[in-house]
N, C-alpha and C positions, 0 to 999 in steps of 0.2 A: 518300778521303784528302784530295782537294782541298777538299772542303766543310768539313773540320775545321780547316784551318789558319787561316782568318780568326777562328774562334772562339777558338783558342789565342792569337792575336795580341791580341784584345780583352781577354782575361783578363790578359795580361801588362801591358797599358797601365793597368789598374785598380789594380794593386798599389801603385805609388808614391802615388796619391791616398789610399789607405787608410792608408798609413804616415804621410803628412802629417797626416791627421785625428787619428791617435793621438798624434802629437807635440804638436799644438795642444791636444788634450784634457788630456794629462799636464801640459803647461806651464801651462794655465789652472788645473788642480787644485792644483798646487804654489803658484801665485800666491795662490789663495784661502786655502790653509793658512797661508802666510806672513802674509797680511793679517789673518787671524783671530787668529794668534798675537800680532801686534803690537797689535791692538785689545783682546785679552783679557789681555795681560800684566799690566796693573795689578791684575787680580783673581786671576791664577794665581800670580804670583811677587812681587807687591807693588811692582813697578816698571814704569813705562810709558814707551814710546818716543814715542808720538804725544801722549798725554795722561796725566795722573795725577790722583788724587782727593785733596783736602785738606779739612780741617775749618775752617770760618769762623764767627765770631760773626755771627748774622743779626739778632736783635732783642733790645734791652735789656728784660728782664722784671722786674728788681728791683734795688734799690740800697740800700746801707746806709752811713751816714755816721759816721765815727769809731767804727767797730765795734771791739770789744776781742777780740783774737785771742791765743792763748797763744804765748809765746816759749819757755818751758820749764815743765815740770811736775815737781815734786820730792816723792817719798815718803820719809819718814824711818823708820828701824827703831825699834820700840818700845824705849825706854830709851836710844836713841842719838840721833844727829842727822845731817843731810844738807844739802848745798848743791848748787846747780846753776846753770848759765849756758847760755843759748841764743845762739849767735853767728850773726848774720844777715849775708848779703852787704850790703856798704855801699850798693849801689844798690837794695836791696829797699825798696819803698814803706813808709814808716812807720819805717824803721830809723834814718835819719840825715837831719837837716834841713840839707843842704848837699852839695856835691860830695865824693865819697870822695877822701881824700888819696892813695890808691894803688889799683891794680887789684885787689890781693888784700886790701883793707881789709874788716874785718868788725866789726860793732857789735852789741851786745846787752845784755840785762839778766839779773839773777840772782834767785834765790829761795832761802830757807833754811827748814828745817822741823826739828822735834825731837820726840822722845818719841812717835813713831807718827803725828804729824800730817802733812798734805799741803798744800803751797802751790804756787801758780803765779804766774809773772810774765807780764803781758799788755801788749801794745802796741796803739796805735790805728792804724787803716787804713780807707780807703774801699773798699767792695766793690761791684763791678758784675757782675750775673749776666746772661748772655746765653743765648738759645736757639741751639743749634748746628745747622748744616746742612752736608751734604756738597756740595762744589763741584768740578766737573771743570775742570782747568786744562790748557791746551794746552802741549805741550812735554814733554820727558823729565823724569822725577823719581820720587821714592819715593811710593808710595801710602800716605796717612795719613788714613784716614776717621775720623769722630767715634767716640769710645768712650763718650760719654755724651750725653744730650739737652741738657745745659746745660754752661756753662763759666763760671768766675769770673775776673775781672780785678782785680788789686790796684792801687790808686791811692793817691797820697800823701794823707794825712788833712788836714783843715782845721786840726787842732791836734795837735802831737806830744806824746806822754807815755807813761808806763808805769804800771801798776797792779798791786798784789799782791792776791791773793785766796786764802782758805783753801778747800780742796776738802773738802766734808763726807764723812763715812763713819760707819758704824755703830759701829765700835770702833777704838781706837788699837792694839789688839793685831794687827789684820790690815787689809790694804788691800782685802779683798773688798768687793764692792758699793759701791765708791767712786763718788761723784757723777760724772756725765758732763758736767757744765757748771759754770760759775762765775757767781755773782752779785756785784754791787758796790753797797754802800749809797751813795745819793746824797742822803740827807736823812732826816729822821725817818720819813717815810712813802713813800719812793721807793727802788726798787732797779733796777739795770740788769743785764740778763742778757746774757752773751756769746752770739753766734750760733754759736760753735764747740762742737761735740760731740766729746768725746774719750774714750778708754778708757785710764785709767792704773791700773786695778784689778789686784789679784792674782787670777789664775784658777787656775793650777796651777804647781807647781814645775817648772822646766825647766833649772835650773842647780844647781850644787853649793850645798848649804846653808852658811851661816856659823854657826859655833858658837864661843863663848868660854867654855864651861863648863870650869872649872878652868884657864883660860888668860888671856892678856893681851888688852888692847884690840886690835881689828882695824880698820884703815882701808884703804879701797880706792877707786880712781878708775876710773870707767867712761866710755867715749865712745860716742856714737851719732850717726848721720847721718840727718837727716830726722825730722819729727814729723808723724804721720798724724792728721788731724782730718776732721770733716764739717762743712760750713757750712750753716746753716739759712736758708732764704728762702721766701717765699710768692709764688705765681703764681695769680692768679684765685681766691684763697681756699683754695688747696691748698698744703700745706707740703711742701717738698722738702729733701733732705739731699744735698749734693754732696761726695763724697770728694775730699780735697785733701791733698797731701804738702807741707809747708812745708820749703824747702831750707835748714834750719838745722843747724849743727854743735853738738851737745849734749855738755856735760861735767858729770859728777856726781862728788861725793865723799861716801862713806858712812862713818860711824864707829860701831862696835859696842862697847859697854862691856865691860870685863873681867869674866869669871866671872858672866855675866848670863843667858845663855840661848842658844837656837838659832833662827835665822831662815831659813825656807824662802824661796827667791828665784825670782820670776817675771821673767825677763829680757825686758822688753817690746820690746827691740830685736832679738830673735832673728828668724830668717827667718819671715815671715808675721805678725809681731807688730805692734802699733799704734805702735811707736816709743817714744821717751822712754828712761828709765833702768830702774830696778828697782822691783818691788813686793814687799811682804813679808808673811809670816805668822809670828807669834812663838809660841814655846813656852818655858816656863821650864826651867832646869836640873833634872835629877832630884834 
């Protein structure tokens, strides 16, 4: 019995050391988990405590001077007429040559079309295209990485002005296969093409048709927010198209003649659409 007591005593003295080691181990594990959560938070929840990611312009790769970009695009119903205006924020480059008279000031141009034709109003602006890169910024903030390889910056043009252009199509009876760009005559043998690619065509009816068969003239006003385009630019001989949404408030008025026919309507401003107003496909009264 005497020989076993020292052994029991040694065993009792070892237990506190083992508990301390476990506490240190658990404390270190928790600290590592917390540190990992802090470092990974920008990627897991889109918000970082220590750093966050942001997208910055790195290199200027292309530049366009006094480029002609659409302010509004207007399709008219066959037999009827339409008008539209694109209202731009007063501080948007190319909109207004001077300080805005008020914070909510908007400025823009309009276009008219009739009998199934399509027209657009365009304004001049300088375009600078940059290659984008993700940059880590110290400090808390939202994680906002690049969504595209390039980004465009709008700058005030050297000359302010607006231009009207007819958008070509195969037939005035329908806006199907409407041209995706506009050209401007600049002389007997010279034309200028807009770098903006747009989709203002009729694809399929997604709204109620308008019919005046046996009825009176119909007039309706439509509003839309934002005009979706793609801007063309070249880098090292390769052409790129950059999706861009112009922050313009669009207003359209369409007039359909009495007892004339039925117009299918493609609402271009519906969810997932390219923006703008309406596009039409006409059929006569039976």
